[in-house]
Phi, psi and omega in degrees: 000157194287156176285160179302150183257006166194167184083194193291145171221139187241163182290328177296320180295314177301306180309315178299312183297324176280001178075020181261134188225160170073216184298324185298327184283325189278334179254020177261135182278168173310309177296334174291321176295326182288320178303329190275342185264186172271004191273152173276137178289129170257176178224112013268167181289146174221147176297331182297340182298338181264005173307126174073009182293139171229135177263002182273135177270124181249151176256127177265148170216165177260128174230191184262168177306139178294135178220152176282332181255185179244349186318315184237023188288326183272000178251355183284153179289142181260095185213024177243132172277128185235158178227141178228157179258023175277182183268339180274178184289326187239158177297138174234169179309125181102339181283160171256135177259134175246154177261350180231163185280353178267349177076032181256342186233113175286158184285337186079196184270125182161209186225147172213126175284153173209171181256106186260098178051061174061029173218114176303133177215173172222161182244140168255133182236154180272177178306336173274359180087008180274122177295125178262337183194156171230145186227139175282151168271124175261126187252000000 
């Protein structure tokens, strides 16, 4: 998940977001962490360069408006862009769904439809935005 966009930020938080562990993380300089990220280095290097930074690659897809119920989920217009952290084109069980490309805001608990290879489906998420199940829409 992305680093905070304001307030205190530590080297250990940055190292964890970059996936650096063990001795390599404890002996890494701020400049080294910037070099390990996709950020452009400024001079001098600053912790604030990492505000809102996410090392997660997200995949975008188009879905329906988010709803807490399922009564109309399969008939909604697909016109909302969502992002997920899974490997596939569409969210799968265990993926987290976000409402922003930076991965800072999870979708929350409920349902969102999508068109999975010309077949409507929807993802059910928990309050953390993690997909707990996917269902086909049956017409």
